[in-house]
C-alpha positions as CSV (number, residue, x, y, z in Angstrom):
1,M,-155.5,23.5,-0.5
2,G,-156.3,24.7,-4.4
3,I,-154.0,25.0,-6.5
4,Y,-155.2,28.9,-6.6
5,E,-154.6,29.2,-3.0
6,E,-150.6,27.4,-3.4
7,L,-149.8,29.9,-6.3
8,V,-151.2,33.3,-3.7
9,E,-149.2,31.5,-0.9
10,R,-146.0,30.7,-3.2
11,G,-146.1,35.1,-3.7
12,L,-147.1,34.2,-7.7
13,I,-150.7,36.5,-7.9
14,A,-150.3,40.1,-7.7
15,Q,-153.5,40.3,-9.7
16,V,-157.4,39.4,-10.9
17,T,-160.0,40.3,-12.9
18,N,-162.4,38.6,-11.4
19,E,-160.9,36.0,-8.4
20,E,-164.1,33.9,-7.1
21,E,-164.0,32.7,-10.8
22,I,-160.5,32.3,-11.8
23,R,-160.0,30.4,-7.9
24,D,-163.2,28.1,-9.5
25,M,-161.8,27.3,-12.7
26,V,-158.8,26.5,-11.6
27,N,-159.2,24.6,-9.1
28,N,-160.8,22.7,-10.9
29,G,-158.8,21.9,-14.3
30,K,-161.1,23.8,-15.9
31,A,-159.0,26.9,-17.0
32,T,-156.8,26.8,-21.3
33,F,-154.7,29.3,-20.3
34,Y,-151.9,30.7,-22.5
35,I,-148.2,32.5,-21.5
36,G,-146.9,34.2,-24.4
37,F,-143.0,34.6,-25.3
38,D,-141.7,36.6,-27.9
39,C,-138.8,34.9,-29.6
40,T,-136.0,37.9,-28.7
41,A,-133.1,35.3,-28.0
42,D,-132.2,32.3,-29.1
43,S,-132.3,30.6,-25.5
44,L,-135.0,31.4,-22.6
45,H,-133.6,32.6,-19.6
46,V,-134.2,32.7,-15.5
47,G,-136.6,35.5,-16.3
48,H,-138.8,33.2,-18.2
49,F,-138.5,30.3,-15.1
50,M,-140.8,31.1,-13.6
51,A,-144.1,31.1,-16.7
52,L,-142.4,27.9,-17.0
53,C,-143.2,26.8,-13.5
54,L,-146.1,28.0,-13.5
55,M,-147.3,25.9,-16.4
56,K,-146.2,22.7,-14.9
57,R,-147.8,23.4,-12.0
58,L,-151.4,23.7,-13.4
59,Q,-151.2,21.4,-15.9
60,M,-150.5,19.0,-12.5
61,A,-153.4,20.2,-11.7
62,G,-155.5,19.5,-14.9
63,N,-155.5,23.0,-15.9
64,K,-154.6,23.1,-20.2
65,P,-151.2,25.3,-20.7
66,I,-151.0,27.1,-24.2
67,A,-147.2,28.1,-24.9
68,L,-147.4,31.1,-27.2
69,I,-144.6,31.7,-29.2
70,G,-144.7,35.4,-30.4
71,D,-142.5,35.1,-33.6
72,G,-145.3,37.9,-34.9
73,T,-145.0,40.3,-31.9
74,T,-141.1,39.9,-32.0
75,M,-141.4,41.5,-35.6
76,I,-142.5,44.3,-33.4
77,G,-141.4,44.2,-30.2
78,D,-142.9,44.9,-27.4
79,P,-142.1,48.1,-25.5
80,S,-142.9,47.3,-21.9
81,G,-140.1,47.8,-19.6
82,R,-137.8,49.5,-22.5
83,T,-136.2,52.5,-22.6
84,D,-134.8,52.0,-26.7
85,M,-136.2,50.5,-29.0
86,R,-135.3,46.5,-29.5
87,Q,-133.2,45.8,-32.2
88,M,-135.2,44.4,-35.7
89,L,-135.1,40.4,-36.0
90,T,-135.2,39.0,-39.3
91,E,-137.9,36.2,-39.8
92,E,-134.9,33.6,-40.4
93,T,-133.2,34.5,-36.9
94,I,-136.9,34.9,-35.3
95,A,-137.5,31.1,-36.7
96,H,-134.4,29.9,-35.9
97,N,-134.9,31.2,-31.6
98,A,-138.9,29.9,-31.7
99,E,-137.3,26.4,-32.5
100,C,-134.7,26.5,-29.9
101,F,-137.5,27.9,-27.5
102,K,-140.1,24.6,-28.5
103,K,-137.1,22.1,-27.6
104,Q,-136.3,23.6,-23.8
105,M,-140.4,24.2,-23.6
106,E,-140.8,20.6,-23.6
107,K,-138.9,19.5,-20.8
108,F,-141.5,21.4,-18.4
109,I,-144.4,21.2,-20.3
110,D,-146.0,17.8,-21.6
111,F,-147.6,18.2,-25.3
112,S,-148.6,14.9,-25.4
113,D,-152.2,13.9,-26.1
114,D,-153.4,17.1,-26.0
115,K,-152.5,18.0,-22.8
116,A,-151.1,21.5,-23.5
117,L,-150.9,23.2,-27.3
118,M,-147.9,25.5,-28.5
119,L,-148.8,27.7,-31.1
120,R,-147.0,30.6,-33.2
121,N,-149.4,34.3,-33.9
122,S,-147.6,34.7,-36.5
123,A,-149.7,32.3,-37.7
124,W,-152.8,34.4,-37.3
125,L,-151.4,38.4,-37.5
126,K,-149.6,37.7,-41.1
127,P,-152.5,37.0,-42.6
128,L,-153.8,39.5,-41.9
129,N,-155.3,42.7,-43.6
130,Y,-154.2,45.9,-42.2
131,I,-157.5,47.5,-43.1
132,E,-159.4,45.3,-41.9
133,V,-157.3,45.4,-38.8
134,L,-158.4,49.2,-38.1
135,R,-161.8,49.1,-38.7
136,D,-162.3,45.6,-36.5
137,V,-159.5,45.7,-33.7
138,G,-158.8,49.2,-34.2
139,A,-161.8,50.7,-33.2
140,C,-162.1,49.3,-29.8
141,F,-159.5,50.8,-28.4
142,S,-159.1,54.0,-27.1
143,V,-155.5,55.6,-27.8
144,N,-156.2,58.3,-24.8
145,N,-156.4,55.3,-22.4
146,M,-153.2,53.3,-24.6
147,L,-151.3,56.4,-23.7
148,R,-151.7,56.0,-20.1
149,A,-150.3,52.4,-20.1
150,E,-147.7,52.3,-18.1
151,C,-145.9,50.1,-20.8
152,Y,-146.2,54.0,-23.3
153,K,-145.5,56.1,-20.1
154,Q,-142.4,55.5,-19.8
155,R,-141.2,55.4,-23.1
156,M,-142.9,58.9,-24.7
157,E,-140.2,61.5,-23.2
158,K,-137.1,59.3,-25.3
159,G,-139.5,58.1,-28.3
160,L,-142.2,55.4,-29.5
161,S,-142.2,54.5,-32.5
162,F,-145.5,53.3,-33.8
163,L,-144.6,50.5,-34.5
164,E,-144.1,49.6,-31.5
165,F,-147.1,51.2,-30.5
166,N,-149.1,48.9,-31.9
167,Y,-147.9,46.1,-29.8
168,M,-150.9,46.7,-27.4
169,I,-153.6,46.1,-30.4
170,M,-151.4,42.5,-31.4
171,Q,-151.4,40.9,-28.3
172,S,-154.7,41.8,-27.1
173,Y,-155.7,39.8,-30.6
174,D,-153.2,37.2,-29.7
175,F,-156.3,36.1,-27.0
176,Y,-159.0,37.1,-28.9
177,Y,-157.7,34.8,-31.5
178,M,-157.2,32.1,-29.2
179,F,-160.3,32.6,-27.3
180,Q,-162.1,31.8,-30.2
181,H,-160.5,28.8,-32.0
182,Y,-158.6,27.3,-28.9
183,G,-161.5,27.7,-26.2
184,C,-158.5,29.4,-24.7
185,N,-160.1,31.0,-21.4
186,M,-157.4,32.9,-19.2
187,Q,-154.1,34.8,-19.6
188,F,-151.2,34.5,-17.4
189,G,-148.6,37.1,-17.8
190,G,-146.0,39.9,-15.9
191,N,-146.8,42.9,-14.1
192,D,-145.3,44.7,-16.7
193,Q,-147.9,43.3,-19.5
194,W,-150.8,44.2,-17.0
195,S,-152.4,46.7,-19.7
196,N,-151.7,44.5,-22.8
197,M,-153.6,41.9,-21.0
198,L,-156.7,43.7,-19.9
199,G,-156.8,45.1,-23.7
200,G,-157.1,41.3,-24.8
201,T,-160.0,41.0,-22.3
202,E,-161.8,44.0,-23.1
203,L,-161.4,43.3,-26.9
204,I,-163.5,39.7,-26.2
205,R,-166.0,41.5,-24.4
206,R,-166.5,44.2,-26.8
207,K,-166.0,41.9,-29.5
208,L,-168.7,39.1,-28.3
209,G,-170.4,40.5,-25.7
210,K,-170.4,41.0,-21.7
211,D,-171.3,37.3,-21.3
212,A,-167.7,36.6,-22.2
213,H,-165.1,34.7,-20.2
214,A,-161.9,35.7,-20.6
215,M,-160.0,36.0,-17.4
216,T,-156.6,38.0,-16.5
217,I,-154.1,36.4,-14.3
218,T,-150.6,38.8,-13.5
219,L,-148.1,37.2,-11.7
220,L,-144.9,38.8,-10.1
221,L,-143.6,37.3,-12.8
222,N,-141.7,39.8,-15.1
223,S,-140.6,41.8,-12.3
224,E,-139.4,39.3,-10.1
225,G,-138.3,37.4,-13.3
226,K,-136.1,40.3,-15.2
227,K,-135.1,40.9,-11.6
228,M,-133.4,37.1,-11.3
229,G,-132.3,37.2,-15.0
230,K,-129.8,39.6,-15.1
231,T,-126.1,39.7,-13.5
232,A,-122.9,42.0,-13.7
233,S,-122.3,40.0,-16.4
234,G,-124.8,39.3,-18.3
235,A,-128.0,36.6,-18.1
236,V,-128.5,33.9,-17.0
237,W,-129.5,30.9,-19.8
238,L,-131.8,27.9,-19.6
239,D,-129.2,26.8,-22.7
240,P,-126.4,24.9,-20.9
241,N,-124.0,25.9,-23.6
242,K,-125.1,29.9,-22.8
243,T,-124.7,28.8,-19.2
244,S,-123.4,26.2,-17.6
245,P,-125.2,23.9,-15.6
246,F,-122.4,25.2,-13.4
247,E,-122.9,28.7,-13.8
248,F,-126.8,28.0,-12.9
249,Y,-126.0,26.2,-9.5
250,Q,-123.3,28.9,-8.8
251,Y,-126.1,31.8,-9.6
252,W,-128.7,30.0,-7.3
253,R,-126.5,29.8,-4.5
254,N,-125.7,32.8,-4.5
255,V,-128.8,35.1,-3.9
256,D,-129.0,37.2,-1.3
257,D,-130.0,35.8,1.6
258,A,-133.1,38.0,2.0
259,D,-134.5,36.8,-1.5
260,V,-133.1,32.4,-0.6
261,L,-137.0,31.4,0.9
262,K,-138.8,33.4,-1.9
263,C,-137.4,31.6,-5.1
264,I,-137.8,28.4,-3.1
265,R,-141.8,29.8,-2.5
266,M,-141.7,30.7,-6.4
267,L,-139.3,28.3,-8.2
268,T,-139.2,24.8,-6.2
269,F,-141.5,22.4,-6.6
270,L,-140.5,21.2,-2.7
271,P,-143.9,21.4,-0.1
272,L,-145.5,24.3,1.2
273,E,-145.0,22.9,4.6
274,E,-141.3,21.8,4.2
275,I,-140.3,25.2,2.9
276,N,-142.6,27.1,5.9
277,K,-140.5,24.7,8.7
278,M,-136.8,26.8,6.8
279,N,-138.4,31.3,7.7
280,D,-136.6,31.0,11.0
281,W,-133.5,29.7,9.1
282,E,-130.8,31.9,9.8
283,G,-126.5,31.8,9.5
284,A,-125.4,28.7,8.0
285,Q,-129.2,27.2,7.6
286,L,-129.7,29.5,5.3
287,N,-126.5,28.9,3.4
288,E,-128.3,25.1,3.4
289,A,-131.2,26.4,1.9
290,K,-128.6,28.0,-0.8
291,E,-128.0,24.9,-1.7
292,L,-130.7,23.3,-2.1
293,L,-132.1,26.0,-4.1
294,A,-129.5,25.8,-6.7
295,Y,-130.0,22.0,-6.5
296,E,-133.3,22.0,-7.2
297,L,-133.6,24.5,-10.0
298,T,-130.6,23.0,-11.4
299,K,-132.1,19.8,-11.5
300,L,-135.3,20.8,-13.1
301,V,-133.6,22.9,-15.9
302,H,-131.0,20.4,-16.5
303,G,-131.5,17.2,-14.8
304,E,-130.4,14.8,-12.0
305,E,-126.7,14.1,-12.7
306,E,-125.2,18.0,-13.9
307,A,-127.2,19.1,-10.8
308,E,-124.8,16.3,-9.0
309,K,-121.9,17.5,-11.0
310,A,-122.6,21.7,-9.7
311,K,-123.1,20.6,-6.2
312,L,-120.1,19.1,-5.1
313,A,-117.9,21.3,-7.8
314,S,-119.3,24.4,-6.1
315,R,-119.1,22.5,-2.0
316,A,-115.3,21.5,-3.3
317,L,-114.6,25.0,-4.5
318,F,-116.3,26.9,-0.8
319,A,-113.9,23.7,0.9
320,G,-110.4,25.1,-1.2
321,N,-109.3,22.0,-2.4
322,G,-108.7,22.9,-5.8
323,N,-111.1,20.6,-7.5
324,T,-111.9,22.3,-10.8
325,E,-113.1,19.6,-13.3
326,N,-116.9,20.9,-13.1
327,M,-115.8,24.7,-13.1
328,P,-116.9,27.1,-16.3
329,T,-113.8,27.3,-18.3
330,T,-112.6,29.8,-20.8
331,E,-109.6,28.0,-23.4
332,L,-107.5,31.0,-24.8
333,T,-104.8,30.3,-27.4
334,N,-101.5,31.6,-28.6
335,D,-102.9,34.1,-30.2
336,D,-104.4,35.5,-27.4
337,F,-101.2,35.9,-25.7
338,G,-99.5,38.7,-28.0
339,G,-95.9,39.1,-27.0
340,G,-96.2,35.9,-24.6
341,A,-98.9,37.3,-21.9
342,I,-102.1,38.5,-21.5
343,N,-103.2,41.5,-19.7
344,V,-105.6,40.9,-16.3
345,M,-108.4,43.3,-17.5
346,T,-108.0,41.5,-21.7
347,L,-108.2,38.1,-19.2
348,L,-111.5,39.0,-17.4
349,V,-112.9,39.9,-20.9
350,K,-112.3,36.5,-22.8
351,C,-113.6,34.8,-20.1
352,G,-117.0,36.6,-20.2
353,L,-116.1,37.8,-15.9
354,C,-116.2,42.1,-17.1
355,A,-117.9,42.9,-19.9
356,S,-115.8,45.8,-20.9
357,K,-112.0,47.0,-20.3
358,G,-113.7,49.8,-18.2
359,E,-115.6,47.1,-16.1
360,A,-112.2,45.2,-15.0
361,R,-110.3,48.7,-14.6
362,R,-113.2,49.4,-11.7
363,L,-113.2,45.3,-10.4
364,V,-109.4,45.3,-10.6
365,Q,-109.0,48.9,-8.6
366,Q,-112.1,48.0,-5.9
367,G,-110.0,45.0,-5.5
368,G,-112.6,42.2,-6.6
369,V,-110.2,40.1,-8.6
370,T,-108.5,36.8,-6.7
371,I,-106.2,35.1,-9.2
372,N,-105.3,31.4,-7.9
373,D,-106.0,32.5,-4.5
374,Q,-103.2,35.9,-5.4
375,K,-105.2,39.1,-5.3
376,V,-104.8,41.0,-8.5
377,N,-103.5,45.0,-7.1
378,S,-102.7,46.4,-10.3
379,I,-104.7,47.0,-13.7
380,D,-100.6,46.5,-15.7
381,D,-101.0,42.4,-14.2
382,S,-100.2,40.2,-17.0
383,F,-100.2,36.7,-17.0
384,G,-97.7,34.4,-19.6
385,C,-99.0,31.7,-21.8
386,E,-97.0,29.1,-19.9
387,Q,-98.8,29.6,-16.5
388,F,-102.4,28.8,-18.5
389,T,-101.1,24.8,-18.9
390,G,-102.4,22.1,-17.2
391,D,-105.3,22.7,-14.9
392,G,-104.8,25.8,-15.7
393,L,-105.6,29.8,-13.3
394,V,-108.2,30.3,-11.7
395,I,-110.4,33.6,-11.3
396,R,-112.2,34.6,-8.8
397,K,-114.2,37.6,-9.3
398,G,-115.5,39.2,-5.7
399,K,-116.5,36.6,-3.5
400,K,-118.5,33.4,-5.1
401,V,-117.6,33.8,-8.9
402,F,-115.2,30.9,-10.2
403,H,-113.8,31.0,-13.6
404,R,-111.3,28.9,-15.1
405,A,-108.8,29.6,-18.3
406,V,-106.8,27.6,-19.6
407,L,-104.5,26.9,-22.5
408,V,-105.1,24.8,-25.5
């Protein structure tokens, strides 16, 4: 089985523009491909995880990845999958975020000896002359076709800024530029990027002729990744300072039964033969599969030592033996205890278990909060500062999210 066939069997490839040629290039290590990452935060999250794993797989098969840091396109903002305009970031913030991305990507991709490239699209986007872009690139795009693109259609009712309208042209220009200067002959992206990616392929053909070989592939990348990347309490980050290894492990340990084998296929590097043997697993065996998924992905992101610690801590929690050593912890100070106590809703927000007191109120009223094995029945319940000394209080949100609060 070639790497292309493996990607298909793992459920990663959704659409391609020329399957036979793409299969030949990928299977024979002839692809120089790029995936773009806009710098909208100071950490990658699990929504990017599939892209990083894909780049690693293809590099292992002899292909050359280009990790494109979209520090230029971030200044415009991608409207894909959004109902409102992205927050405008300063150049300093974008540069900081790009550096954070670089450090995280190096855990997945080997950039030594020209085996992969890391580029920033501000290098060629910022020097562009506006009139030159309009004449040279803008003439290749039909406004009618752009407005039919899914990424724009869903924004038309609420308003699409002219700034964002240019995003497709800038992303297309990225592919065109890298095709000419870096031999980039293939692009990968999520389903929500399909229109933008086709724009890049078409731009190359219109500017360089029909014989120019530029391939486009979409994955179940962003559609699945965005679903994976969010939880009720926010994003799941790859940065251990934003999402601890234990929280990361627990996130994957708690995936739905229906999703566990799909996640194992898409995201782990376990052999397909081993995964296929799990197809009929159910009940306790699915819990074993979830533990395997959580361990493999935590090891990939945070290393084997952290994965072992997270696994032991998780088992301890489910066994009920009171081991809280590796549990995510919030440190409270005396200032958090007005009048010597803290209300349960305030506590949930302080610990990041709820985004607001309104959300905390609903969670308590629905019976979803347990503290030190006692269900919280009232939104008026409060806890004195003396209860947070020593090992502190263990808060359980729902059945599977554990958190500790201590007084320092």
